[in-house]
C-alpha positions as CSV (number, residue, x, y, z in Angstrom):
1,M,-10.6,149.9,-153.7
2,S,-9.8,151.0,-157.3
3,V,-6.8,153.3,-158.0
4,S,-9.0,156.2,-159.1
5,A,-11.1,156.0,-155.9
6,T,-7.8,156.0,-153.9
7,F,-6.5,159.0,-155.8
8,R,-9.8,160.9,-155.5
9,L,-10.0,160.2,-151.8
10,A,-6.4,161.3,-151.1
11,H,-6.9,164.5,-153.2
12,A,-10.1,165.4,-151.3
13,G,-8.3,164.9,-148.0
14,F,-5.4,167.0,-149.2
15,V,-7.7,169.9,-150.3
16,L,-9.7,169.8,-147.0
17,A,-6.5,169.8,-145.0
18,R,-4.9,172.6,-147.1
19,E,-7.9,174.9,-146.9
20,G,-8.2,174.4,-143.1
21,A,-11.6,172.6,-143.3
22,L,-10.4,170.1,-140.6
23,S,-10.7,172.9,-138.0
24,V,-14.4,172.3,-137.8
25,I,-13.8,168.9,-136.4
26,D,-14.0,168.4,-132.6
27,V,-10.9,166.4,-132.1
28,A,-11.8,165.6,-128.4
29,A,-14.7,163.5,-129.7
30,L,-12.6,161.4,-131.9
31,P,-10.7,158.1,-131.2
32,P,-6.9,158.5,-130.7
33,V,-6.0,157.4,-134.3
34,M,-8.4,159.9,-135.9
35,R,-7.3,162.7,-133.5
36,T,-3.7,162.1,-134.5
37,G,-4.7,162.1,-138.3
38,V,-6.5,165.4,-138.0
39,R,-3.6,167.0,-136.1
40,L,-1.2,165.8,-138.9
41,G,-3.6,167.0,-141.6
42,R,-3.7,170.5,-140.0
43,L,0.0,170.8,-140.6
44,F,-0.7,171.3,-144.3
45,E,-2.9,174.3,-143.7
46,R,-2.0,177.4,-145.7
47,G,-1.1,180.2,-143.4
48,A,-3.6,182.6,-145.0
49,V,-6.6,180.4,-144.1
50,R,-6.0,180.8,-140.4
51,K,-7.2,184.3,-140.7
52,R,-10.7,183.1,-141.6
53,G,-13.4,181.3,-139.5
54,P,-14.0,177.6,-139.7
55,E,-17.1,178.0,-141.8
56,D,-15.3,180.0,-144.4
57,R,-12.5,177.4,-144.6
58,L,-15.0,174.5,-145.0
59,R,-17.0,176.5,-147.6
60,T,-13.8,177.3,-149.6
61,A,-12.6,173.7,-149.4
62,L,-15.8,172.3,-150.8
63,D,-16.0,175.0,-153.5
64,K,-12.5,174.0,-154.6
65,L,-13.5,170.3,-154.7
66,G,-16.2,171.2,-157.1
67,P,-20.0,170.9,-157.5
68,T,-20.5,167.4,-156.2
69,Y,-18.8,168.2,-152.9
70,V,-20.8,171.4,-152.6
71,K,-24.0,169.4,-153.1
72,I,-22.9,166.8,-150.7
73,G,-22.2,169.5,-148.1
74,Q,-25.5,171.0,-148.6
75,T,-27.1,167.6,-148.1
76,L,-25.3,167.0,-144.9
77,A,-26.4,170.4,-143.6
78,T,-29.9,168.9,-143.5
79,R,-28.7,166.1,-141.3
80,P,-27.4,167.4,-138.0
81,D,-28.3,164.0,-136.6
82,I,-25.4,162.6,-138.7
83,V,-22.7,165.3,-138.6
84,G,-23.7,167.2,-135.5
85,I,-25.4,170.6,-135.0
86,D,-22.3,172.7,-135.3
87,V,-20.9,171.2,-138.4
88,A,-24.4,171.3,-140.0
89,A,-24.6,174.9,-139.2
90,H,-21.4,175.6,-141.0
91,L,-22.4,173.5,-144.0
92,A,-25.7,175.4,-144.2
93,L,-23.8,178.5,-145.2
94,L,-22.6,176.9,-148.4
95,Q,-23.7,179.0,-151.4
96,D,-25.0,177.2,-154.5
97,K,-23.5,179.7,-157.0
98,M,-21.2,178.1,-159.4
99,A,-19.6,179.2,-162.6
100,P,-21.9,178.3,-165.6
101,F,-20.9,175.7,-168.1
102,D,-20.3,176.6,-171.8
103,A,-23.6,178.1,-173.3
104,A,-22.5,176.6,-176.7
105,L,-23.3,173.1,-175.2
106,V,-27.0,174.0,-174.5
107,P,-28.4,173.2,-178.0
108,V,-26.7,169.8,-178.1
109,L,-27.8,168.9,-174.6
110,L,-31.4,169.9,-175.4
111,K,-31.4,167.9,-178.6
112,D,-30.0,164.8,-176.8
113,A,-32.6,165.0,-174.0
114,L,-35.7,166.1,-175.9
115,G,-35.2,164.8,-179.4
116,D,-37.4,166.6,-182.0
117,N,-39.2,168.6,-179.3
118,A,-36.0,170.6,-178.7
119,V,-36.8,172.7,-181.7
120,D,-39.8,174.1,-179.8
121,L,-37.4,175.9,-177.4
122,T,-36.2,179.2,-179.0
123,A,-34.5,182.4,-178.0
124,I,-32.5,180.6,-175.2
125,S,-30.9,183.2,-173.0
126,A,-27.5,183.1,-171.2
127,P,-27.5,181.3,-167.9
128,I,-29.7,183.2,-165.4
129,A,-28.6,181.0,-162.5
130,A,-25.9,178.4,-162.1
131,A,-25.9,175.9,-159.2
132,S,-24.0,172.8,-158.3
133,I,-25.8,170.3,-160.5
134,A,-27.7,172.5,-163.0
135,Q,-28.2,175.8,-164.5
136,V,-31.3,177.7,-165.6
137,H,-32.0,179.6,-168.8
138,S,-35.0,181.5,-170.0
139,A,-36.5,180.6,-173.4
140,T,-39.5,180.9,-175.6
141,L,-41.7,177.8,-176.1
142,V,-43.4,177.7,-179.4
143,A,-45.9,174.8,-179.6
144,G,-49.5,174.4,-180.9
145,G,-49.5,177.8,-182.5
146,L,-48.9,179.4,-179.0
147,S,-45.7,181.1,-177.7
148,K,-44.9,181.6,-174.1
149,K,-41.7,182.3,-172.0
150,V,-40.4,179.3,-170.0
151,A,-37.6,178.4,-167.6
152,V,-35.3,175.6,-168.8
153,K,-33.1,173.8,-166.2
154,I,-30.3,171.7,-167.6
155,L,-28.1,169.3,-165.8
156,R,-24.3,170.1,-165.9
157,P,-22.6,167.9,-168.6
158,G,-20.8,165.0,-167.0
159,I,-22.3,165.7,-163.6
160,R,-23.5,162.1,-163.2
161,A,-20.1,160.6,-163.9
162,R,-18.5,163.1,-161.6
163,F,-21.0,162.3,-158.7
164,R,-20.5,158.5,-159.3
165,A,-16.7,158.9,-159.1
166,D,-16.8,161.1,-156.0
167,I,-19.3,158.8,-154.2
168,E,-17.3,155.7,-155.1
169,A,-14.3,157.4,-153.3
170,Q,-16.5,158.2,-150.3
171,Y,-17.6,154.6,-150.1
172,A,-14.0,153.6,-150.1
173,G,-13.2,156.0,-147.3
174,A,-16.2,154.9,-145.2
175,A,-15.1,151.3,-145.6
176,L,-11.5,152.1,-144.5
177,A,-12.8,154.0,-141.5
178,E,-15.0,151.1,-140.4
179,R,-12.2,148.6,-140.8
180,F,-9.3,150.5,-139.2
181,V,-11.1,152.7,-136.7
182,P,-13.6,150.5,-134.9
183,A,-14.8,153.4,-132.7
184,L,-16.3,155.0,-135.8
185,R,-18.5,152.1,-136.6
186,R,-21.2,153.4,-134.3
187,L,-21.5,156.4,-136.6
188,R,-22.2,154.0,-139.5
189,P,-20.0,155.9,-142.1
190,T,-21.2,153.6,-145.0
191,E,-24.8,154.4,-144.1
192,I,-24.0,158.1,-144.3
193,V,-22.6,157.7,-147.7
194,K,-25.6,155.7,-148.8
195,T,-27.8,158.6,-147.7
196,L,-25.7,161.1,-149.8
197,D,-25.9,158.6,-152.7
198,R,-29.6,158.3,-152.6
199,S,-30.1,162.1,-152.3
200,A,-27.8,162.6,-155.4
201,R,-29.6,160.1,-157.5
202,L,-33.0,161.8,-156.8
203,E,-31.7,165.3,-157.7
204,L,-29.9,164.1,-160.8
205,D,-33.2,163.0,-162.4
206,L,-35.1,166.2,-163.2
207,R,-38.2,164.1,-164.0
208,L,-38.6,163.5,-160.3
209,E,-38.4,167.2,-159.6
210,A,-41.2,167.7,-162.2
211,A,-43.2,165.1,-160.4
212,S,-42.8,166.9,-157.2
213,I,-44.0,170.2,-158.8
214,S,-47.0,168.2,-160.1
215,E,-47.9,166.7,-156.7
216,M,-47.6,169.9,-154.8
217,A,-49.7,171.7,-157.5
218,E,-52.6,169.2,-156.8
219,N,-52.3,169.8,-153.1
220,I,-52.4,173.6,-153.3
221,K,-54.9,174.0,-156.2
222,D,-57.6,175.5,-153.9
223,D,-55.1,177.7,-151.8
224,E,-54.6,181.3,-152.2
225,G,-51.4,183.4,-152.0
226,F,-48.9,180.6,-152.9
227,V,-48.1,179.8,-156.4
228,I,-45.7,177.4,-158.2
229,P,-44.8,177.0,-161.9
230,E,-46.4,174.5,-164.3
231,V,-44.4,171.8,-165.9
232,S,-44.2,171.3,-169.6
233,W,-44.0,167.5,-169.8
234,D,-43.3,167.3,-173.5
235,H,-40.1,169.4,-172.8
236,T,-38.9,167.6,-169.7
237,A,-36.5,164.7,-169.5
238,E,-34.1,163.1,-167.2
239,T,-31.6,166.0,-167.7
240,V,-33.9,168.9,-168.7
241,L,-36.8,170.5,-166.9
242,T,-39.0,173.1,-168.6
243,T,-41.5,175.0,-166.5
244,S,-43.6,178.2,-167.0
245,W,-41.7,181.4,-166.3
246,V,-42.0,183.1,-163.0
247,D,-42.3,186.9,-162.9
248,G,-41.9,188.5,-159.5
249,I,-39.7,190.5,-157.2
250,P,-37.0,188.4,-155.3
251,I,-38.2,188.1,-151.7
252,R,-34.8,189.3,-150.5
253,D,-35.2,192.8,-152.2
254,L,-37.1,194.5,-149.6
255,A,-36.6,197.9,-151.2
256,A,-38.2,196.7,-154.4
257,L,-41.1,195.2,-152.5
258,D,-41.7,198.4,-150.7
259,A,-41.4,200.4,-154.0
260,A,-44.1,198.1,-155.6
261,G,-46.3,198.9,-152.6
262,M,-46.5,195.2,-151.5
263,D,-47.6,194.4,-148.0
264,R,-44.6,192.8,-146.4
265,K,-46.5,191.7,-143.3
266,A,-49.0,190.0,-145.4
267,L,-46.3,188.3,-147.4
268,A,-44.7,187.0,-144.1
269,R,-47.9,185.6,-142.8
270,T,-48.7,183.9,-146.2
271,L,-45.2,182.3,-146.4
272,L,-45.2,180.9,-142.9
273,Q,-48.8,179.7,-143.0
274,S,-48.3,178.1,-146.5
275,F,-45.3,176.2,-145.3
276,L,-47.1,174.9,-142.2
277,R,-50.2,174.1,-144.3
278,H,-48.0,172.0,-146.8
279,A,-46.3,170.2,-143.9
280,I,-49.2,169.6,-141.6
281,R,-52.1,169.3,-144.0
282,D,-50.4,167.7,-146.9
283,G,-47.3,166.1,-145.4
284,F,-45.4,167.2,-148.5
285,F,-43.3,170.4,-148.4
286,H,-40.6,172.4,-150.1
287,A,-37.5,171.7,-148.2
288,D,-35.2,174.4,-149.6
289,M,-37.3,177.5,-149.1
290,H,-34.5,180.0,-148.8
291,Q,-34.7,183.6,-150.2
292,G,-33.2,182.7,-153.6
293,N,-36.1,180.3,-154.3
294,L,-38.9,182.7,-153.4
295,F,-40.5,185.7,-155.3
296,A,-43.4,188.0,-154.8
297,D,-45.9,188.7,-157.5
298,P,-46.8,192.5,-157.3
299,K,-49.9,191.8,-159.4
300,T,-51.5,189.2,-157.1
301,G,-49.6,189.8,-153.9
302,S,-48.8,186.0,-153.9
303,I,-45.6,184.2,-153.0
304,V,-44.1,182.3,-155.9
305,A,-41.7,179.4,-155.2
306,V,-39.2,177.7,-157.5
307,D,-36.6,174.9,-157.4
308,F,-38.3,171.7,-156.1
309,G,-35.1,169.5,-156.1
310,I,-35.3,168.9,-152.3
311,M,-38.7,168.0,-150.9
312,G,-39.8,166.8,-147.5
313,R,-42.5,164.2,-146.7
314,I,-43.9,163.1,-143.4
315,S,-46.7,160.6,-142.8
316,H,-50.1,161.3,-141.4
317,K,-49.0,160.1,-137.9
318,E,-46.1,162.5,-137.9
319,R,-48.3,165.4,-139.1
320,R,-50.6,164.9,-136.2
321,F,-47.6,164.6,-133.9
322,L,-46.1,168.0,-135.2
323,A,-49.6,169.7,-135.0
324,D,-50.1,168.5,-131.4
325,I,-46.6,169.6,-130.4
326,L,-46.9,173.1,-131.9
327,Y,-50.4,173.5,-130.4
328,G,-49.2,172.2,-127.0
329,F,-46.6,174.9,-126.9
330,I,-49.2,177.5,-128.1
331,T,-51.6,176.5,-125.2
332,R,-48.9,175.6,-122.7
333,D,-50.2,172.0,-122.5
334,Y,-46.8,170.3,-121.7
335,R,-48.4,167.2,-120.4
336,M,-50.2,166.7,-123.7
337,I,-46.9,167.2,-125.6
338,A,-45.1,164.7,-123.5
339,Q,-48.0,162.1,-123.8
340,R,-47.9,162.4,-127.6
341,H,-44.2,161.5,-127.6
342,F,-45.1,158.3,-125.7
343,D,-48.2,157.6,-127.8
344,I,-46.3,157.7,-131.1
345,G,-43.5,155.5,-129.7
346,Y,-40.8,158.2,-130.0
347,V,-39.9,158.0,-126.3
348,P,-39.5,154.5,-124.7
349,R,-42.2,153.4,-122.3
350,H,-39.9,153.0,-119.4
351,Q,-39.3,156.7,-119.2
352,S,-41.5,159.0,-117.1
353,V,-44.2,161.0,-118.8
354,D,-44.2,163.5,-115.8
355,D,-40.4,164.0,-115.9
356,F,-40.6,164.5,-119.7
357,A,-43.5,167.1,-119.3
358,L,-41.3,168.8,-116.7
359,A,-38.5,169.0,-119.2
360,L,-40.9,170.4,-121.8
361,R,-42.0,173.1,-119.3
362,S,-38.4,174.2,-119.1
363,I,-38.5,174.9,-122.8
364,G,-42.0,176.6,-123.0
365,E,-42.2,178.7,-119.9
366,P,-39.3,181.0,-120.8
367,L,-41.3,182.0,-123.9
368,Q,-44.0,183.4,-121.9
369,G,-44.2,187.2,-121.6
370,R,-41.5,187.7,-124.3
371,T,-42.1,189.7,-127.4
372,A,-42.9,187.9,-130.6
373,S,-39.6,188.9,-132.2
374,D,-37.7,187.0,-129.5
375,I,-39.5,183.7,-129.9
376,S,-38.5,181.3,-132.7
377,M,-40.6,178.2,-133.4
378,A,-37.7,176.5,-135.1
379,K,-35.5,177.1,-132.0
380,V,-38.2,175.7,-129.8
381,L,-38.3,172.5,-132.0
382,G,-34.5,172.4,-131.9
383,Q,-34.5,172.6,-128.1
384,L,-37.2,169.8,-128.1
385,F,-35.3,167.5,-130.2
386,A,-32.1,168.1,-128.0
387,T,-34.1,167.5,-124.9
388,T,-35.5,164.2,-126.1
389,E,-32.0,162.7,-126.2
390,L,-32.0,162.7,-122.4
391,F,-35.1,160.5,-122.7
392,E,-33.6,158.1,-125.3
393,M,-35.6,159.3,-128.2
394,Q,-34.1,158.2,-131.4
395,T,-33.4,160.8,-134.0
396,R,-36.1,161.1,-136.6
397,P,-34.4,162.2,-140.0
398,E,-37.7,163.4,-141.4
399,L,-38.4,165.6,-138.4
400,V,-34.8,166.9,-138.6
401,L,-35.4,168.0,-142.2
402,L,-38.7,169.5,-141.3
403,Q,-36.9,171.6,-138.5
404,K,-34.3,172.7,-141.0
405,S,-37.0,173.8,-143.5
406,M,-38.9,175.5,-140.8
407,V,-35.8,177.4,-139.9
408,L,-35.6,178.7,-143.5
409,A,-39.4,179.5,-143.7
410,E,-39.3,181.3,-140.5
411,G,-36.1,183.2,-141.1
412,V,-37.6,184.5,-144.5
413,S,-40.8,185.5,-142.9
414,R,-39.0,187.4,-140.1
415,S,-36.9,189.2,-142.8
416,L,-40.2,190.5,-144.3
417,D,-41.7,191.4,-141.0
418,P,-39.3,191.5,-138.0
419,A,-42.3,191.8,-135.6
420,L,-44.1,188.8,-136.9
421,N,-45.8,186.9,-134.1
422,I,-44.9,183.3,-135.0
423,W,-47.3,181.7,-132.8
424,T,-50.4,183.6,-133.5
425,T,-49.6,183.3,-137.2
426,A,-49.2,179.5,-136.9
427,E,-52.4,179.0,-134.7
428,P,-55.0,179.2,-137.5
429,V,-53.3,176.4,-139.5
430,V,-52.2,174.3,-136.5
431,G,-55.4,174.8,-134.5
432,D,-57.7,174.0,-137.4
433,F,-55.8,170.8,-138.1
434,V,-55.9,169.8,-134.4
435,R,-59.6,170.5,-134.1
436,R,-60.3,168.6,-137.4
437,E,-58.4,165.6,-136.3
438,A,-60.3,165.6,-132.9
439,G,-63.7,166.0,-134.8
440,P,-65.8,163.6,-136.9
441,L,-63.6,163.9,-139.9
442,G,-60.6,162.9,-138.0
443,R,-62.4,160.0,-136.4
444,L,-63.5,158.8,-139.9
445,E,-60.0,158.9,-141.1
446,D,-58.9,156.9,-138.1
447,L,-61.6,154.4,-138.7
448,K,-60.5,154.2,-142.4
449,D,-56.9,153.5,-141.2
450,H,-58.1,150.8,-138.8
451,A,-60.3,149.3,-141.6
452,E,-57.4,149.1,-144.0
453,V,-55.3,147.3,-141.3
454,A,-58.2,144.9,-140.6
455,L,-58.9,144.0,-144.2
456,N,-55.3,143.5,-144.8
457,T,-55.0,141.2,-141.8
458,I,-58.1,139.2,-142.8
459,G,-56.9,138.9,-146.3
460,R,-53.5,137.5,-145.1
461,L,-55.1,134.9,-142.8
462,P,-55.7,132.2,-145.5
463,G,-52.1,132.4,-146.5
464,L,-50.9,132.3,-143.0
465,V,-53.0,129.2,-142.4
466,S,-51.7,127.5,-145.5
467,R,-48.0,128.1,-144.6
468,A,-48.6,127.0,-141.0
469,E,-50.3,123.7,-142.2
470,A,-47.5,123.2,-144.7
471,A,-44.9,123.7,-142.0
472,L,-46.7,121.3,-139.8
473,D,-47.0,118.8,-142.7
474,D,-43.3,118.9,-143.1
475,Y,-42.7,118.5,-139.4
476,D,-44.9,115.4,-139.3
477,A,-43.3,113.9,-142.4
478,D,-40.0,113.7,-140.5
479,K,-41.4,112.3,-137.2
480,R,-44.7,110.5,-137.6
481,S,-46.3,109.0,-134.5
482,P,-49.7,109.1,-132.8
483,Q,-48.3,111.6,-130.4
484,R,-47.1,113.8,-133.2
485,H,-50.5,113.8,-134.9
486,T,-52.1,114.9,-131.5
487,T,-49.5,117.6,-131.2
488,R,-50.3,118.8,-134.8
489,R,-54.0,118.9,-134.1
490,L,-53.4,120.9,-130.9
491,M,-51.1,123.3,-132.7
492,V,-53.7,123.8,-135.6
493,A,-56.4,124.4,-133.0
494,A,-54.3,127.0,-131.1
495,F,-53.5,128.7,-134.4
496,W,-57.2,129.0,-135.3
497,L,-58.0,130.1,-131.7
498,L,-55.5,132.9,-132.0
499,A,-56.9,133.8,-135.4
500,I,-60.5,134.0,-133.9
501,I,-59.2,136.2,-131.1
502,A,-57.5,138.5,-133.6
503,L,-60.6,138.9,-135.6
504,A,-62.6,139.6,-132.4
505,M,-60.2,142.4,-131.5
506,I,-60.5,143.8,-135.0
507,I,-64.3,143.8,-134.7
508,Q,-64.1,145.4,-131.3
509,T,-62.1,148.3,-132.9
510,F,-65.1,149.3,-134.9
511,R,-67.6,149.3,-132.0
């Protein structure tokens, strides 16, 4: 461990202790050594912090540690499977409003990132928003004889080096924990830091955010009611992202929405259905859809989303699973929900489908007869994931991120329309997907998947045969005898017999 990493780790621990952040830790769940360490650390708490709640203490501590720790806290808020539900809830309250960096640095940063194209950006404003890793300015883009207003997102100077140093300290801390506190090894602290490291690397390259905007734009090009900005690729680099300017009313400003005559009920339906459509139809969704990233266009009545630094992705298999689960709760088909968990392999085969269906009924039935405002789809999924622990279902990080994103989308939708019926709003999207998957198009897609697997398997057979024969040749070279030759021929024959059986099974799949 380097001296600088040791110092940073010690400083971070002191700030967390001083600001009372250790109070969010459940000491009863810790091994004795860690329990003693937390209790000693709490002796350093400032008296004033004890008047605030645990979430305020944690938020203040991370703010004092700087933008990298704020971003790390926000990342961990999306992973209750790692830090626990309660701590994740506290971290989710972190605000991403930081003091802006010196505006005099902007021209130099743009020149370094964009080269000669930087001169196309004129009339650059003061910072409009400043977050933990970047800040946003408005500007005028003059190119090709045209002039238009754009948004320019610029990474904070030195943020990469700051992240690397802080992450190095956290790797060091994780290694110490694993070495000296064996009970913590099951929590895989080093793997947790790797998760944070990867997330930071992705967000620190604004070209990847631009690519996310481009991919989502292709997915929603035929949709109505949900709009995202366009990327100016000639004015985008690793540290700079330039997009078209978004005009709209902040979705949180309900009075302004009403003054503009906007239909808040329609906006709520559009927002929730758009999120479900992106997740279930496309498998690619905005995973940070809070009120600060959403606007309403009074001219078109559309929702406009910004900030695509955090995106979620789920596979076709998981999309079908999610749609079936939601549709099962809508139709009260608990046996189907249970069976889908087993079919996809989320719940071990030795568990009982009937017992699992009974547990699901305990979640779904209390919803019946209650008003729409009392029912939360996100809470239902949260209960579902908690219940699955009893049946040895492993945590699925991609589904946890989806649930967190659904909490945001549902919360914003309810702020627009408190009486929104979540289930009837979801049914057109979820029901259409389920019916499509069960129909001819769904069957064709399944057939296509099977065909790709089959062709891949057939294509690999010659290579497998060559490797098998080479291995047998090596074996025979060491021990040559008539009996060995017979054994070799039998093994080759057995291999080809298995290959023929595999091909027959593949052919049967298409009948």
